[in-house]
N, CA, C, O and CB atoms as a CASP TS submission, in Angstrom:
PFRMAT TS
TARGET T0000
AUTHOR 0000-0000-0000
METHOD Language model
MODEL 1
PARENT N/A
ATOM      1  N   MET     1      88.267 114.735  59.051  1.00  0.00           N
ATOM      2  CA  MET     1      87.037 115.435  58.694  1.00  0.00           C
ATOM      3  C   MET     1      86.748 116.491  59.764  1.00  0.00           C
ATOM      4  O   MET     1      86.768 116.175  60.954  1.00  0.00           O
ATOM      5  CB  MET     1      85.838 114.435  58.551  1.00  0.00           C
ATOM      6  N   PRO     2      86.479 117.737  59.364  1.00  0.00           N
ATOM      7  CA  PRO     2      86.209 118.775  60.347  1.00  0.00           C
ATOM      8  C   PRO     2      84.861 118.546  61.024  1.00  0.00           C
ATOM      9  O   PRO     2      83.926 118.036  60.407  1.00  0.00           O
ATOM     10  CB  PRO     2      86.242 120.154  59.687  1.00  0.00           C
ATOM     11  N   GLN     3      84.772 118.924  62.289  1.00  0.00           N
ATOM     12  CA  GLN     3      83.518 118.766  63.013  1.00  0.00           C
ATOM     13  C   GLN     3      82.597 119.950  62.713  1.00  0.00           C
ATOM     14  O   GLN     3      83.020 121.105  62.684  1.00  0.00           O
ATOM     15  CB  GLN     3      83.776 118.642  64.536  1.00  0.00           C
ATOM     16  N   LEU     4      81.343 119.623  62.496  1.00  0.00           N
ATOM     17  CA  LEU     4      80.353 120.651  62.235  1.00  0.00           C
ATOM     18  C   LEU     4      79.542 120.868  63.500  1.00  0.00           C
ATOM     19  O   LEU     4      79.307 119.925  64.256  1.00  0.00           O
ATOM     20  CB  LEU     4      79.438 120.264  61.042  1.00  0.00           C
ATOM     21  N   TRP     5      79.114 122.095  63.738  1.00  0.00           N
ATOM     22  CA  TRP     5      78.345 122.422  64.933  1.00  0.00           C
ATOM     23  C   TRP     5      77.045 123.091  64.533  1.00  0.00           C
ATOM     24  O   TRP     5      77.008 123.890  63.597  1.00  0.00           O
ATOM     25  CB  TRP     5      79.153 123.330  65.880  1.00  0.00           C
ATOM     26  N   GLU     6      75.987 122.764  65.239  1.00  0.00           N
ATOM     27  CA  GLU     6      74.689 123.387  65.023  1.00  0.00           C
ATOM     28  C   GLU     6      74.419 124.281  66.224  1.00  0.00           C
ATOM     29  O   GLU     6      74.634 123.878  67.367  1.00  0.00           O
ATOM     30  CB  GLU     6      73.550 122.315  64.828  1.00  0.00           C
ATOM     31  N   THR     7      73.955 125.478  65.967  1.00  0.00           N
ATOM     32  CA  THR     7      73.662 126.401  67.057  1.00  0.00           C
ATOM     33  C   THR     7      72.175 126.702  67.050  1.00  0.00           C
ATOM     34  O   THR     7      71.640 127.167  66.044  1.00  0.00           O
ATOM     35  CB  THR     7      74.494 127.708  66.931  1.00  0.00           C
ATOM     36  N   GLY     8      71.494 126.437  68.177  1.00  0.00           N
ATOM     37  CA  GLY     8      70.078 126.765  68.322  1.00  0.00           C
ATOM     38  C   GLY     8      69.946 128.077  69.063  1.00  0.00           C
ATOM     39  O   GLY     8      70.484 128.226  70.160  1.00  0.00           O
ATOM     40  N   GLU     9      69.236 129.033  68.480  1.00  0.00           N
ATOM     41  CA  GLU     9      69.066 130.329  69.106  1.00  0.00           C
ATOM     42  C   GLU     9      67.593 130.601  69.314  1.00  0.00           C
ATOM     43  O   GLU     9      66.805 130.507  68.373  1.00  0.00           O
ATOM     44  CB  GLU     9      69.709 131.436  68.263  1.00  0.00           C
ATOM     45  N   ALA    10      67.205 130.938  70.545  1.00  0.00           N
ATOM     46  CA  ALA    10      65.818 131.274  70.840  1.00  0.00           C
ATOM     47  C   ALA    10      65.593 132.771  70.747  1.00  0.00           C
ATOM     48  O   ALA    10      64.462 133.206  70.527  1.00  0.00           O
ATOM     49  CB  ALA    10      65.426 130.770  72.224  1.00  0.00           C
ATOM     50  N   GLY    11      66.625 133.560  70.906  1.00  0.00           N
ATOM     51  CA  GLY    11      66.471 135.001  70.828  1.00  0.00           C
ATOM     52  C   GLY    11      67.781 135.686  71.128  1.00  0.00           C
ATOM     53  O   GLY    11      68.750 135.046  71.538  1.00  0.00           O
ATOM     54  N   ALA    12      67.811 136.989  70.924  1.00  0.00           N
ATOM     55  CA  ALA    12      69.029 137.744  71.149  1.00  0.00           C
ATOM     56  C   ALA    12      69.419 137.677  72.613  1.00  0.00           C
ATOM     57  O   ALA    12      68.578 137.818  73.501  1.00  0.00           O
ATOM     58  CB  ALA    12      68.858 139.198  70.705  1.00  0.00           C
ATOM     59  N   GLY    13      70.692 137.462  72.852  1.00  0.00           N
ATOM     60  CA  GLY    13      71.186 137.446  74.212  1.00  0.00           C
ATOM     61  C   GLY    13      71.024 136.116  74.917  1.00  0.00           C
ATOM     62  O   GLY    13      71.568 135.943  76.007  1.00  0.00           O
ATOM     63  N   ASP    14      70.315 135.188  74.355  1.00  0.00           N
ATOM     64  CA  ASP    14      70.122 133.875  74.997  1.00  0.00           C
ATOM     65  C   ASP    14      71.380 133.038  74.808  1.00  0.00           C
ATOM     66  O   ASP    14      72.138 133.225  73.857  1.00  0.00           O
ATOM     67  CB  ASP    14      68.875 133.133  74.407  1.00  0.00           C
ATOM     68  N   ALA    15      71.583 132.109  75.740  1.00  0.00           N
ATOM     69  CA  ALA    15      72.709 131.189  75.622  1.00  0.00           C
ATOM     70  C   ALA    15      72.516 130.309  74.402  1.00  0.00           C
ATOM     71  O   ALA    15      71.394 129.924  74.077  1.00  0.00           O
ATOM     72  CB  ALA    15      72.860 130.329  76.895  1.00  0.00           C
ATOM     73  N   GLN    16      73.600 129.996  73.735  1.00  0.00           N
ATOM     74  CA  GLN    16      73.521 129.157  72.552  1.00  0.00           C
ATOM     75  C   GLN    16      73.875 127.723  72.919  1.00  0.00           C
ATOM     76  O   GLN    16      74.726 127.471  73.772  1.00  0.00           O
ATOM     77  CB  GLN    16      74.453 129.682  71.442  1.00  0.00           C
ATOM     78  N   THR    17      73.201 126.792  72.256  1.00  0.00           N
ATOM     79  CA  THR    17      73.453 125.376  72.473  1.00  0.00           C
ATOM     80  C   THR    17      74.211 124.848  71.265  1.00  0.00           C
ATOM     81  O   THR    17      73.754 124.975  70.129  1.00  0.00           O
ATOM     82  CB  THR    17      72.123 124.584  72.701  1.00  0.00           C
ATOM     83  N   GLU    18      75.364 124.260  71.517  1.00  0.00           N
ATOM     84  CA  GLU    18      76.153 123.705  70.419  1.00  0.00           C
ATOM     85  C   GLU    18      76.102 122.194  70.489  1.00  0.00           C
ATOM     86  O   GLU    18      76.379 121.595  71.528  1.00  0.00           O
ATOM     87  CB  GLU    18      77.619 124.205  70.467  1.00  0.00           C
ATOM     88  N   ILE    19      75.744 121.588  69.373  1.00  0.00           N
ATOM     89  CA  ILE    19      75.591 120.134  69.288  1.00  0.00           C
ATOM     90  C   ILE    19      76.295 119.662  68.026  1.00  0.00           C
ATOM     91  O   ILE    19      76.159 120.272  66.965  1.00  0.00           O
ATOM     92  CB  ILE    19      74.077 119.711  69.285  1.00  0.00           C
ATOM     93  N   GLN    20      77.037 118.590  68.142  1.00  0.00           N
ATOM     94  CA  GLN    20      77.723 118.054  66.977  1.00  0.00           C
ATOM     95  C   GLN    20      76.697 117.410  66.048  1.00  0.00           C
ATOM     96  O   GLN    20      75.870 116.607  66.481  1.00  0.00           O
ATOM     97  CB  GLN    20      78.814 117.031  67.395  1.00  0.00           C
ATOM     98  N   LEU    21      76.761 117.772  64.765  1.00  0.00           N
ATOM     99  CA  LEU    21      75.805 117.232  63.794  1.00  0.00           C
ATOM    100  C   LEU    21      76.035 115.753  63.524  1.00  0.00           C
ATOM    101  O   LEU    21      75.101 115.046  63.146  1.00  0.00           O
ATOM    102  CB  LEU    21      75.889 118.006  62.492  1.00  0.00           C
ATOM    103  N   ASP    22      77.262 115.271  63.712  1.00  0.00           N
ATOM    104  CA  ASP    22      77.495 113.857  63.456  1.00  0.00           C
ATOM    105  C   ASP    22      77.029 112.992  64.624  1.00  0.00           C
ATOM    106  O   ASP    22      77.075 111.766  64.531  1.00  0.00           O
ATOM    107  CB  ASP    22      78.971 113.611  63.180  1.00  0.00           C
ATOM    108  N   ASP    23      76.591 113.591  65.699  1.00  0.00           N
ATOM    109  CA  ASP    23      76.014 112.878  66.838  1.00  0.00           C
ATOM    110  C   ASP    23      74.579 112.512  66.459  1.00  0.00           C
ATOM    111  O   ASP    23      73.809 113.405  66.105  1.00  0.00           O
ATOM    112  CB  ASP    23      76.061 113.750  68.163  1.00  0.00           C
ATOM    113  N   PRO    24      74.183 111.223  66.519  1.00  0.00           N
ATOM    114  CA  PRO    24      72.849 110.820  66.065  1.00  0.00           C
ATOM    115  C   PRO    24      71.702 111.470  66.854  1.00  0.00           C
ATOM    116  O   PRO    24      70.608 111.632  66.313  1.00  0.00           O
ATOM    117  CB  PRO    24      72.723 109.323  66.155  1.00  0.00           C
ATOM    118  N   VAL    25      71.925 111.838  68.092  1.00  0.00           N
ATOM    119  CA  VAL    25      70.852 112.477  68.857  1.00  0.00           C
ATOM    120  C   VAL    25      70.946 113.997  68.793  1.00  0.00           C
ATOM    121  O   VAL    25      70.071 114.689  69.315  1.00  0.00           O
ATOM    122  CB  VAL    25      70.895 112.016  70.312  1.00  0.00           C
ATOM    123  N   GLY    26      71.978 114.523  68.170  1.00  0.00           N
ATOM    124  CA  GLY    26      72.197 115.966  68.100  1.00  0.00           C
ATOM    125  C   GLY    26      70.999 116.764  67.619  1.00  0.00           C
ATOM    126  O   GLY    26      70.561 117.670  68.328  1.00  0.00           O
ATOM    127  N   PRO    27      70.441 116.468  66.430  1.00  0.00           N
ATOM    128  CA  PRO    27      69.309 117.251  65.952  1.00  0.00           C
ATOM    129  C   PRO    27      68.082 117.163  66.866  1.00  0.00           C
ATOM    130  O   PRO    27      67.376 118.152  67.059  1.00  0.00           O
ATOM    131  CB  PRO    27      68.937 116.798  64.569  1.00  0.00           C
ATOM    132  N   ALA    28      67.836 115.985  67.422  1.00  0.00           N
ATOM    133  CA  ALA    28      66.685 115.830  68.322  1.00  0.00           C
ATOM    134  C   ALA    28      66.887 116.657  69.582  1.00  0.00           C
ATOM    135  O   ALA    28      65.955 117.296  70.070  1.00  0.00           O
ATOM    136  CB  ALA    28      66.469 114.343  68.689  1.00  0.00           C
ATOM    137  N   VAL    29      68.105 116.645  70.106  1.00  0.00           N
ATOM    138  CA  VAL    29      68.404 117.428  71.301  1.00  0.00           C
ATOM    139  C   VAL    29      68.292 118.920  70.992  1.00  0.00           C
ATOM    140  O   VAL    29      67.795 119.691  71.813  1.00  0.00           O
ATOM    141  CB  VAL    29      69.815 117.091  71.835  1.00  0.00           C
ATOM    142  N   ALA    30      68.748 119.321  69.821  1.00  0.00           N
ATOM    143  CA  ALA    30      68.655 120.731  69.432  1.00  0.00           C
ATOM    144  C   ALA    30      67.198 121.175  69.360  1.00  0.00           C
ATOM    145  O   ALA    30      66.855 122.255  69.842  1.00  0.00           O
ATOM    146  CB  ALA    30      69.348 120.966  68.078  1.00  0.00           C
ATOM    147  N   ARG    31      66.339 120.351  68.762  1.00  0.00           N
ATOM    148  CA  ARG    31      64.907 120.692  68.678  1.00  0.00           C
ATOM    149  C   ARG    31      64.296 120.764  70.072  1.00  0.00           C
ATOM    150  O   ARG    31      63.509 121.664  70.365  1.00  0.00           O
ATOM    151  CB  ARG    31      64.143 119.653  67.815  1.00  0.00           C
ATOM    152  N   MET    32      64.662 119.813  70.932  1.00  0.00           N
ATOM    153  CA  MET    32      64.135 119.798  72.295  1.00  0.00           C
ATOM    154  C   MET    32      64.600 121.052  73.045  1.00  0.00           C
ATOM    155  O   MET    32      63.825 121.671  73.775  1.00  0.00           O
ATOM    156  CB  MET    32      64.588 118.511  73.046  1.00  0.00           C
ATOM    157  N   SER    33      65.853 121.414  72.859  1.00  0.00           N
ATOM    158  CA  SER    33      66.406 122.584  73.524  1.00  0.00           C
ATOM    159  C   SER    33      65.682 123.852  73.081  1.00  0.00           C
ATOM    160  O   SER    33      65.362 124.712  73.902  1.00  0.00           O
ATOM    161  CB  SER    33      67.904 122.700  73.239  1.00  0.00           C
ATOM    162  N   ILE    34      65.428 123.963  71.788  1.00  0.00           N
ATOM    163  CA  ILE    34      64.723 125.138  71.266  1.00  0.00           C
ATOM    164  C   ILE    34      63.301 125.183  71.814  1.00  0.00           C
ATOM    165  O   ILE    34      62.820 126.249  72.199  1.00  0.00           O
ATOM    166  CB  ILE    34      64.701 125.123  69.718  1.00  0.00           C
ATOM    167  N   ARG    35      62.621 124.028  71.853  1.00  0.00           N
ATOM    168  CA  ARG    35      61.256 123.986  72.413  1.00  0.00           C
ATOM    169  C   ARG    35      61.255 124.383  73.881  1.00  0.00           C
ATOM    170  O   ARG    35      60.374 125.117  74.329  1.00  0.00           O
ATOM    171  CB  ARG    35      60.646 122.579  72.252  1.00  0.00           C
ATOM    172  N   LEU    36      62.235 123.903  74.627  1.00  0.00           N
ATOM    173  CA  LEU    36      62.325 124.263  76.047  1.00  0.00           C
ATOM    174  C   LEU    36      62.584 125.759  76.215  1.00  0.00           C
ATOM    175  O   LEU    36      62.008 126.392  77.100  1.00  0.00           O
ATOM    176  CB  LEU    36      63.439 123.454  76.740  1.00  0.00           C
ATOM    177  N   GLN    37      63.433 126.319  75.384  1.00  0.00           N
ATOM    178  CA  GLN    37      63.694 127.755  75.443  1.00  0.00           C
ATOM    179  C   GLN    37      62.424 128.544  75.128  1.00  0.00           C
ATOM    180  O   GLN    37      62.156 129.567  75.759  1.00  0.00           O
ATOM    181  CB  GLN    37      64.820 128.140  74.463  1.00  0.00           C
ATOM    182  N   GLU    38      61.648 128.075  74.162  1.00  0.00           N
ATOM    183  CA  GLU    38      60.377 128.737  73.830  1.00  0.00           C
ATOM    184  C   GLU    38      59.395 128.642  74.995  1.00  0.00           C
ATOM    185  O   GLU    38      58.710 129.614  75.313  1.00  0.00           O
ATOM    186  CB  GLU    38      59.756 128.111  72.563  1.00  0.00           C
ATOM    187  N   GLN    39      59.327 127.466  75.632  1.00  0.00           N
ATOM    188  CA  GLN    39      58.426 127.296  76.782  1.00  0.00           C
ATOM    189  C   GLN    39      58.846 128.191  77.942  1.00  0.00           C
ATOM    190  O   GLN    39      57.999 128.777  78.616  1.00  0.00           O
ATOM    191  CB  GLN    39      58.402 125.825  77.236  1.00  0.00           C
ATOM    192  N   ILE    40      60.144 128.296  78.173  1.00  0.00           N
ATOM    193  CA  ILE    40      60.636 129.169  79.238  1.00  0.00           C
ATOM    194  C   ILE    40      60.266 130.613  78.934  1.00  0.00           C
ATOM    195  O   ILE    40      59.815 131.336  79.822  1.00  0.00           O
ATOM    196  CB  ILE    40      62.165 129.027  79.404  1.00  0.00           C
ATOM    197  N   ARG    41      60.452 131.036  77.695  1.00  0.00           N
ATOM    198  CA  ARG    41      60.093 132.402  77.302  1.00  0.00           C
ATOM    199  C   ARG    41      58.600 132.642  77.523  1.00  0.00           C
ATOM    200  O   ARG    41      58.214 133.691  78.037  1.00  0.00           O
ATOM    201  CB  ARG    41      60.465 132.660  75.822  1.00  0.00           C
ATOM    202  N   ASP    42      57.757 131.679  77.139  1.00  0.00           N
ATOM    203  CA  ASP    42      56.311 131.816  77.327  1.00  0.00           C
ATOM    204  C   ASP    42      55.946 131.893  78.810  1.00  0.00           C
ATOM    205  O   ASP    42      55.093 132.690  79.202  1.00  0.00           O
ATOM    206  CB  ASP    42      55.577 130.641  76.670  1.00  0.00           C
ATOM    207  N   LEU    43      56.591 131.069  79.628  1.00  0.00           N
ATOM    208  CA  LEU    43      56.335 131.092  81.070  1.00  0.00           C
ATOM    209  C   LEU    43      56.779 132.415  81.692  1.00  0.00           C
ATOM    210  O   LEU    43      56.103 132.944  82.574  1.00  0.00           O
ATOM    211  CB  LEU    43      57.053 129.925  81.755  1.00  0.00           C
ATOM    212  N   GLU    44      57.913 132.949  81.234  1.00  0.00           N
ATOM    213  CA  GLU    44      58.376 134.238  81.744  1.00  0.00           C
ATOM    214  C   GLU    44      57.397 135.350  81.374  1.00  0.00           C
ATOM    215  O   GLU    44      57.128 136.237  82.184  1.00  0.00           O
ATOM    216  CB  GLU    44      59.777 134.561  81.198  1.00  0.00           C
ATOM    217  N   GLN    45      56.864 135.304  80.153  1.00  0.00           N
ATOM    218  CA  GLN    45      55.873 136.303  79.740  1.00  0.00           C
ATOM    219  C   GLN    45      54.599 136.174  80.560  1.00  0.00           C
ATOM    220  O   GLN    45      54.008 137.179  80.954  1.00  0.00           O
ATOM    221  CB  GLN    45      55.553 136.161  78.245  1.00  0.00           C
ATOM    222  N   SER    46      54.171 134.937  80.821  1.00  0.00           N
ATOM    223  CA  SER    46      52.979 134.720  81.648  1.00  0.00           C
ATOM    224  C   SER    46      53.198 135.237  83.060  1.00  0.00           C
ATOM    225  O   SER    46      52.300 135.832  83.656  1.00  0.00           O
ATOM    226  CB  SER    46      52.612 133.230  81.685  1.00  0.00           C
ATOM    227  N   LEU    47      54.386 135.012  83.590  1.00  0.00           N
ATOM    228  CA  LEU    47      54.701 135.480  84.931  1.00  0.00           C
ATOM    229  C   LEU    47      54.650 137.004  84.997  1.00  0.00           C
ATOM    230  O   LEU    47      54.108 137.567  85.948  1.00  0.00           O
ATOM    231  CB  LEU    47      56.082 134.974  85.364  1.00  0.00           C
ATOM    232  N   GLU    48      55.208 137.667  83.998  1.00  0.00           N
ATOM    233  CA  GLU    48      55.155 139.133  83.957  1.00  0.00           C
ATOM    234  C   GLU    48      53.707 139.619  83.906  1.00  0.00           C
ATOM    235  O   GLU    48      53.347 140.574  84.593  1.00  0.00           O
ATOM    236  CB  GLU    48      55.940 139.670  82.739  1.00  0.00           C
ATOM    237  N   GLU    49      52.887 138.971  83.103  1.00  0.00           N
ATOM    238  CA  GLU    49      51.479 139.345  83.000  1.00  0.00           C
ATOM    239  C   GLU    49      50.758 139.123  84.331  1.00  0.00           C
ATOM    240  O   GLU    49      49.957 139.958  84.751  1.00  0.00           O
ATOM    241  CB  GLU    49      50.791 138.543  81.883  1.00  0.00           C
ATOM    242  N   GLU    50      51.040 138.008  84.989  1.00  0.00           N
ATOM    243  CA  GLU    50      50.414 137.725  86.279  1.00  0.00           C
ATOM    244  C   GLU    50      50.838 138.752  87.328  1.00  0.00           C
ATOM    245  O   GLU    50      50.031 139.158  88.164  1.00  0.00           O
ATOM    246  CB  GLU    50      50.774 136.308  86.749  1.00  0.00           C
ATOM    247  N   ARG    51      52.088 139.165  87.286  1.00  0.00           N
ATOM    248  CA  ARG    51      52.567 140.194  88.229  1.00  0.00           C
ATOM    249  C   ARG    51      51.837 141.512  87.998  1.00  0.00           C
ATOM    250  O   ARG    51      51.436 142.180  88.952  1.00  0.00           O
ATOM    251  CB  ARG    51      54.096 140.403  88.083  1.00  0.00           C
ATOM    252  N   ARG    52      51.663 141.885  86.726  1.00  0.00           N
ATOM    253  CA  ARG    52      50.922 143.124  86.416  1.00  0.00           C
ATOM    254  C   ARG    52      49.489 143.016  86.908  1.00  0.00           C
ATOM    255  O   ARG    52      48.956 143.962  87.488  1.00  0.00           O
ATOM    256  CB  ARG    52      50.941 143.415  84.893  1.00  0.00           C
ATOM    257  N   ASN    53      48.861 141.862  86.679  1.00  0.00           N
ATOM    258  CA  ASN    53      47.480 141.663  87.130  1.00  0.00           C
ATOM    259  C   ASN    53      47.375 141.724  88.649  1.00  0.00           C
ATOM    260  O   ASN    53      46.426 142.296  89.185  1.00  0.00           O
ATOM    261  CB  ASN    53      46.945 140.323  86.627  1.00  0.00           C
ATOM    262  N   LEU    54      48.350 141.135  89.343  1.00  0.00           N
ATOM    263  CA  LEU    54      48.348 141.174  90.805  1.00  0.00           C
ATOM    264  C   LEU    54      48.503 142.604  91.311  1.00  0.00           C
ATOM    265  O   LEU    54      47.817 143.007  92.251  1.00  0.00           O
ATOM    266  CB  LEU    54      49.470 140.291  91.367  1.00  0.00           C
ATOM    267  N   MET    55      49.390 143.366  90.702  1.00  0.00           N
ATOM    268  CA  MET    55      49.565 144.766  91.106  1.00  0.00           C
ATOM    269  C   MET    55      48.273 145.556  90.904  1.00  0.00           C
ATOM    270  O   MET    55      47.899 146.368  91.749  1.00  0.00           O
ATOM    271  CB  MET    55      50.713 145.417  90.311  1.00  0.00           C
ATOM    272  N   GLU    56      47.604 145.318  89.797  1.00  0.00           N
ATOM    273  CA  GLU    56      46.335 146.006  89.524  1.00  0.00           C
ATOM    274  C   GLU    56      45.270 145.588  90.536  1.00  0.00           C
ATOM    275  O   GLU    56      44.510 146.430  91.013  1.00  0.00           O
ATOM    276  CB  GLU    56      45.851 145.705  88.086  1.00  0.00           C
ATOM    277  N   ALA    57      45.207 144.301  90.869  1.00  0.00           N
ATOM    278  CA  ALA    57      44.227 143.821  91.842  1.00  0.00           C
ATOM    279  C   ALA    57      44.505 144.417  93.228  1.00  0.00           C
ATOM    280  O   ALA    57      43.577 144.794  93.943  1.00  0.00           O
ATOM    281  CB  ALA    57      44.246 142.277  91.908  1.00  0.00           C
ATOM    282  N   GLU    58      45.786 144.499  93.600  1.00  0.00           N
ATOM    283  CA  GLU    58      46.129 145.100  94.887  1.00  0.00           C
ATOM    284  C   GLU    58      45.776 146.579  94.924  1.00  0.00           C
ATOM    285  O   GLU    58      45.292 147.078  95.940  1.00  0.00           O
ATOM    286  CB  GLU    58      47.611 144.913  95.178  1.00  0.00           C
ATOM    287  N   ARG    59      46.015 147.277  93.828  1.00  0.00           N
ATOM    288  CA  ARG    59      45.665 148.693  93.744  1.00  0.00           C
ATOM    289  C   ARG    59      44.150 148.876  93.879  1.00  0.00           C
ATOM    290  O   ARG    59      43.682 149.748  94.612  1.00  0.00           O
ATOM    291  CB  ARG    59      46.165 149.298  92.411  1.00  0.00           C
ATOM    292  N   ARG    60      43.410 148.059  93.176  1.00  0.00           N
ATOM    293  CA  ARG    60      41.942 148.133  93.224  1.00  0.00           C
ATOM    294  C   ARG    60      41.422 147.779  94.615  1.00  0.00           C
ATOM    295  O   ARG    60      40.486 148.412  95.103  1.00  0.00           O
ATOM    296  CB  ARG    60      41.320 147.191  92.174  1.00  0.00           C
ATOM    297  N   TYR    61      42.016 146.781  95.253  1.00  0.00           N
ATOM    298  CA  TYR    61      41.624 146.402  96.607  1.00  0.00           C
ATOM    299  C   TYR    61      41.823 147.573  97.568  1.00  0.00           C
ATOM    300  O   TYR    61      40.934 147.882  98.362  1.00  0.00           O
ATOM    301  CB  TYR    61      42.429 145.177  97.081  1.00  0.00           C
ATOM    302  N   ALA    62      42.987 148.228  97.499  1.00  0.00           N
ATOM    303  CA  ALA    62      43.270 149.363  98.382  1.00  0.00           C
ATOM    304  C   ALA    62      42.259 150.483  98.157  1.00  0.00           C
ATOM    305  O   ALA    62      41.802 151.114  99.110  1.00  0.00           O
ATOM    306  CB  ALA    62      44.703 149.886  98.153  1.00  0.00           C
ATOM    307  N   GLU    63      41.915 150.724  96.911  1.00  0.00           N
ATOM    308  CA  GLU    63      40.931 151.755  96.569  1.00  0.00           C
ATOM    309  C   GLU    63      39.561 151.418  97.172  1.00  0.00           C
ATOM    310  O   GLU    63      38.922 152.274  97.785  1.00  0.00           O
ATOM    311  CB  GLU    63      40.818 151.903  95.034  1.00  0.00           C
ATOM    312  N   LEU    64      39.123 150.190  96.998  1.00  0.00           N
ATOM    313  CA  LEU    64      37.825 149.778  97.538  1.00  0.00           C
ATOM    314  C   LEU    64      37.823 149.758  99.064  1.00  0.00           C
ATOM    315  O   LEU    64      36.813 150.082  99.689  1.00  0.00           O
ATOM    316  CB  LEU    64      37.448 148.401  97.006  1.00  0.00           C
ATOM    317  N   LYS    65      38.949 149.378  99.664  1.00  0.00           N
ATOM    318  CA  LYS    65      39.038 149.364 101.126  1.00  0.00           C
ATOM    319  C   LYS    65      38.907 150.784 101.680  1.00  0.00           C
ATOM    320  O   LYS    65      38.240 151.000 102.692  1.00  0.00           O
ATOM    321  CB  LYS    65      40.374 148.730 101.583  1.00  0.00           C
ATOM    322  N   GLU    66      39.540 151.742 101.018  1.00  0.00           N
ATOM    323  CA  GLU    66      39.413 153.141 101.445  1.00  0.00           C
ATOM    324  C   GLU    66      37.949 153.584 101.400  1.00  0.00           C
ATOM    325  O   GLU    66      37.455 154.215 102.334  1.00  0.00           O
ATOM    326  CB  GLU    66      40.280 154.065 100.551  1.00  0.00           C
ATOM    327  N   LYS    67      37.266 153.250 100.312  1.00  0.00           N
ATOM    328  CA  LYS    67      35.850 153.615 100.185  1.00  0.00           C
ATOM    329  C   LYS    67      35.018 152.934 101.263  1.00  0.00           C
ATOM    330  O   LYS    67      34.143 153.562 101.860  1.00  0.00           O
ATOM    331  CB  LYS    67      35.316 153.241  98.791  1.00  0.00           C
ATOM    332  N   TYR    68      35.280 151.662 101.517  1.00  0.00           N
ATOM    333  CA  TYR    68      34.550 150.908 102.539  1.00  0.00           C
ATOM    334  C   TYR    68      34.781 151.525 103.915  1.00  0.00           C
ATOM    335  O   TYR    68      33.831 151.726 104.671  1.00  0.00           O
ATOM    336  CB  TYR    68      34.983 149.424 102.537  1.00  0.00           C
ATOM    337  N   ASP    69      36.030 151.825 104.242  1.00  0.00           N
ATOM    338  CA  ASP    69      36.352 152.421 105.536  1.00  0.00           C
ATOM    339  C   ASP    69      35.663 153.775 105.700  1.00  0.00           C
ATOM    340  O   ASP    69      35.179 154.103 106.783  1.00  0.00           O
ATOM    341  CB  ASP    69      37.871 152.578 105.690  1.00  0.00           C
ATOM    342  N   ALA    70      35.620 154.558 104.626  1.00  0.00           N
ATOM    343  CA  ALA    70      34.949 155.866 104.686  1.00  0.00           C
ATOM    344  C   ALA    70      33.463 155.685 104.941  1.00  0.00           C
ATOM    345  O   ALA    70      32.887 156.446 105.719  1.00  0.00           O
ATOM    346  CB  ALA    70      35.171 156.659 103.378  1.00  0.00           C
ATOM    347  N   VAL    71      32.825 154.713 104.319  1.00  0.00           N
ATOM    348  CA  VAL    71      31.403 154.460 104.541  1.00  0.00           C
ATOM    349  C   VAL    71      31.163 154.006 105.974  1.00  0.00           C
ATOM    350  O   VAL    71      30.212 154.457 106.611  1.00  0.00           O
ATOM    351  CB  VAL    71      30.877 153.406 103.551  1.00  0.00           C
ATOM    352  N   ILE    72      32.000 153.131 106.484  1.00  0.00           N
ATOM    353  CA  ILE    72      31.864 152.632 107.859  1.00  0.00           C
ATOM    354  C   ILE    72      31.994 153.798 108.847  1.00  0.00           C
ATOM    355  O   ILE    72      31.246 153.863 109.823  1.00  0.00           O
ATOM    356  CB  ILE    72      32.939 151.535 108.160  1.00  0.00           C
ATOM    357  N   GLN    73      32.921 154.705 108.606  1.00  0.00           N
ATOM    358  CA  GLN    73      33.087 155.853 109.506  1.00  0.00           C
ATOM    359  C   GLN    73      31.864 156.760 109.479  1.00  0.00           C
ATOM    360  O   GLN    73      31.449 157.268 110.521  1.00  0.00           O
ATOM    361  CB  GLN    73      34.337 156.654 109.126  1.00  0.00           C
ATOM    362  N   ARG    74      31.288 156.969 108.310  1.00  0.00           N
ATOM    363  CA  ARG    74      30.099 157.829 108.211  1.00  0.00           C
ATOM    364  C   ARG    74      28.908 157.183 108.910  1.00  0.00           C
ATOM    365  O   ARG    74      28.143 157.858 109.597  1.00  0.00           O
ATOM    366  CB  ARG    74      29.753 158.114 106.732  1.00  0.00           C
ATOM    367  N   VAL    75      28.757 155.889 108.734  1.00  0.00           N
ATOM    368  CA  VAL    75      27.611 155.171 109.346  1.00  0.00           C
ATOM    369  C   VAL    75      27.810 155.084 110.854  1.00  0.00           C
ATOM    370  O   VAL    75      26.834 155.140 111.602  1.00  0.00           O
ATOM    371  CB  VAL    75      27.453 153.733 108.736  1.00  0.00           C
ATOM    372  N   GLY    76      29.036 154.950 111.314  1.00  0.00           N
ATOM    373  CA  GLY    76      29.322 154.787 112.722  1.00  0.00           C
ATOM    374  C   GLY    76      29.235 156.077 113.525  1.00  0.00           C
ATOM    375  O   GLY    76      29.165 156.028 114.753  1.00  0.00           O
ATOM    376  N   THR    77      29.238 157.228 112.864  1.00  0.00           N
ATOM    377  CA  THR    77      29.198 158.495 113.608  1.00  0.00           C
ATOM    378  C   THR    77      27.850 159.126 113.648  1.00  0.00           C
ATOM    379  O   THR    77      27.684 160.192 114.241  1.00  0.00           O
ATOM    380  CB  THR    77      30.150 159.458 113.027  1.00  0.00           C
TER
END
């Protein structure tokens, strides 16, 4: 009997998971693998968003610090 393979794909370019269908845990492992790939994708998207937010906060901080320093110089002279 030929062996059948199931391939779980989370997206283009992602590694594929091959599991034998005649293996009793195969489908459960495939579902778990797909869920983990989805969670990883979600975490990567969250990380990118957090990085953008941090860059914006740093930019805003530098802007406010410049304004604060300018006010301190005017008051001090």
